[in-house]
N, C-alpha and C positions, 0 to 999 in steps of 0.2 A: 624113241617114242616117249612122249611125255606122259606122266601118270596123272597129270592134272585134268580133271573133267571140265568141260565147258558147257554152257547152257545156252540154247538157242530158242528164239521166239519165232514161230513160223506163221506166215499168213496162210490161214486155213481156208480152203475153198468154201465160199458161201457164208463164212462166219461174219465177215465185216461188210455186210450189205444192209442197206436201209429197207424198210418195208416195200418200197417201190422197186427194189432190185438193184438200185444204184450203189456204188461203193461208198461206204461210210468213212470218208477221208478223216474227219476229225476224231471219230471213234478209234480208227486205226492209229492215228498219231498219238492219241492219249495212251493207248495200249503200249505202243513202242516206248514212249517216254517213261511210262510206269515200269516197263520191263527193264529199261536202262537203270532207273532209280533203285530197283531192288536187286540189281546185279547180274542180269542176263548179259551174256557175252556177245551174242549175235542176233540179228534179225534176218530171216531168210524169206525171200519172195520167189515165186515160181516164174519161169519164162515159158509162156505159151503164145507163140506167134499166130498159130491157127488153132482154133478150138472147134472140133467137130460138133455138129448140132446135137448128137446124142450125149456128148459130155456136158454140154450146156444144160440139157434137161435134167441130168442126173446130179451134177455137181453145182455148177454156176456158169453163167456166161459173162461174168465180170472178171476179166483178166487184164490188169493194167500192164503197161510197158514197164519192165523191171528197172531200167536205168533211170527213167523219169521218176518212178516211185521212190527209189533209193536216194536219188538226188534231193527230193523233197525231205526225206527222213534225215539226210545228212545235215540239212539246214536247221532241223529242230532238235537234234541230238548232239552229243559231244564225245561219247566214248564207245558206244555199241558198234560192233563190226557190221557192215552192210553187205549181205551175201545174196547173190543170185544163186538160188539153190541148185538149179539144173539149167544151165545155159544151153539151149538147143542150137548148137553151132551151125549145122548144115542149113538152117533156115535163114541165116544172117550173112550179110556182106562182111567179109573179114576185116577190112580196113576201118569201116565205120564202127564195127563192134569193138575193135581195139581202141579206137579213139573214145568211144563211149565209156569203156572201162577205165581208161587213163584219166578222162575228165572226172568221172565219179571219184576216183582215187585221189586226185588233186583237190577237188572240192571238199572232200570229207577228211582231209588230213591223213591220208593213208589207211583209211578204214574199209576199203572195198575189197571184196573177195568173190571168187566165182567157183561154181561147180560146173561140171559139163556132162552131157549125155549125148549119145549118138541117136539120131532119128533113123529108124530102119524101115 
């Protein structure tokens, strides 16, 4: 076990939205670039394939596809690790998911990482 702490920047629900409720792409990109510049080690994004209506009302209904979002971040960053914070594996086709992860890892120069959780 490493004694070195790492620091992550997490996409918070509803924080990076415009007044009209749409995702603030440029604002989030600026935040991640700044986080990388000041030494954050990871950027984490959630995986929500399906968001129940009651979650959308309480948290937000803006949930981007994590591999597309992290691929975008891979193109505008150079060092920060790109993490799907909790990959909901049972909702996804395994071969396409594996290919998406491998593609992100290749495009980012080996900076992709995953977390996983089981939907019950």
